[in-house]
C-alpha positions in Angstrom: 6.1 6.2 -24.6 3.4 6.9 -21.7 0.7 5.6 -23.3 2.6 2.3 -23.2 3.3 2.7 -19.8 -0.2 3.1 -19.0 -0.9 0.0 -21.0 1.5 -2.1 -19.1 0.6 -0.6 -15.9 -2.8 -1.8 -16.3 -1.9 -5.2 -17.5 0.3 -5.4 -13.9 -2.3 -3.7 -12.0 -4.9 -6.5 -13.2 -2.6 -9.7 -13.1 -1.4 -8.1 -9.4 -4.8 -7.4 -8.0 -6.1 -11.1 -9.4 -3.1 -12.7 -7.8 -3.3 -10.9 -4.4 -7.0 -10.6 -4.7 -7.5 -14.2 -3.5 -5.6 -13.3 -0.3 -7.3 -10.2 0.0 -10.7 -12.2 -0.2 -10.0 -14.6 2.5 -9.0 -11.7 4.9 -12.0 -10.1 4.2 -14.0 -13.2 4.9 -12.0 -13.5 8.1 -12.8 -9.9 9.1 -16.2 -10.5 9.3 -15.8 -13.4 11.6 -13.1 -11.5 13.8 -12.3 -7.9 12.6 -9.5 -7.7 15.0 -7.5 -10.9 14.2 -8.0 -9.9 10.6 -6.7 -6.2 11.0 -3.6 -8.0 12.9 -3.3 -10.2 9.8 -3.4 -7.1 7.5 -0.7 -5.5 9.6 1.6 -8.6 9.6 1.2 -9.2 5.7 2.4 -5.1 5.4 5.1 -5.3 7.9 6.5 -8.3 5.6 6.0 -6.6 2.4 7.5 -3.3 3.8 10.4 -5.3 4.8 10.8 -6.5 1.4 10.6 -3.3 0.1 13.0 -1.7 2.2 15.6 -4.6 0.9 15.4 -3.1 -2.4 15.5 0.2 -1.5 19.0 -0.4 0.4 20.2 -1.8 -2.8 19.4 1.2 -4.6 21.1 3.5 -2.2 24.2 1.0 -2.4 24.6 1.9 -6.0 23.1 -1.7 -6.9 20.3 -2.5 -9.3 17.3 -3.1 -7.1 13.9 -4.9 -8.9 11.8 -2.1 -9.7 8.9 -4.1 -10.8 8.8 -6.0 -7.4 9.1 -2.5 -5.6 6.0 -1.0 -8.0 4.2 -4.7 -7.2 4.6 -3.9 -3.6 3.6 -0.3 -3.6 0.7 -0.7 -5.7 -0.8 -3.9 -3.7 -0.5 -2.1 -0.3 -2.0 1.2 -2.0 -4.8 -0.8 -3.5 -5.3 -3.2 -0.7 -5.3 -0.4 1.8 -7.4 2.3 -0.1 -10.1 -0.4 -1.0 -10.3 -2.6 1.8 -8.1 -1.9 5.0 -8.7 1.6 5.8 -12.5 1.8 5.0 -13.1 -0.8 7.6 -10.8 0.9 9.9 -12.6 4.2 9.1 -15.9 2.6 10.3 -14.4 1.1 13.6 -12.9 4.7 14.2 -16.1 6.5 13.9 -17.4 3.8 16.4 -14.6 4.2 18.7 -15.1 8.4 18.7 -19.1 8.0 19.4 -18.0 5.6 22.3 -15.2 7.9 23.6 -15.1 11.4 21.9 -11.9 11.8 23.7 -10.4 9.8 21.1 -11.3 12.2 18.5 -7.6 13.9 18.4 -5.9 10.3 18.3 -8.3 9.0 15.6 -7.9 12.3 13.4 -4.1 11.7 13.7 -4.3 8.3 12.3 -6.7 9.5 9.6 -4.1 12.0 8.6 -1.4 9.4 8.4 -3.6 7.5 6.0 -3.6 10.5 3.8 0.1 11.0 4.2 0.8 7.0 3.2 -1.6 7.4 0.2 0.0 10.7 -1.2 3.6 8.9 -0.4 2.6 5.9 -2.1 1.2 7.5 -5.2 5.0 9.7 -5.4 6.5 6.6 -5.2 4.7 4.6 -7.8 5.2 7.5 -10.3 9.0 7.2 -9.5 9.0 3.6 -10.0 7.4 3.7 -13.3 9.9 6.4 -14.4 12.5 3.9 -13.3 11.1 1.0 -14.9 10.8 2.8 -18.1 14.5 4.0 -17.9 13.9 7.2 -16.3 15.6 8.6 -13.1 14.5 7.2 -10.0 16.7 9.2 -7.8 15.5 11.5 -5.0 14.2 14.9 -5.5 16.7 17.6 -4.9 
């Protein structure tokens, strides 16, 4: 059963990355021209996706059937785009900010730690959504 999950996951990831890749590529090109505008657009897009995800979570908590595939696609895209594009660009900007003003080291380290927490939580959620999509338990751990 796990082999099928991995095969399906690979297909869905390629499909999702291909579909979302066009938007990501446009955002990357815009980021080369105006990185601040690109980060703003990223965060607007993240907020929209997180609002969609939250609606599905509300359904789950109310005992209704959420769209696990949609939830998984949202989390997968956020994870891949953040790790592959957005967080590396922010890392470069953070380094430059700290070089310019060493007093920013602590707040920048907090942001970098938040990125690690988001990555861990995203991977955990993906695992739970995979389980739910394959008929397993998606409930919260005890």
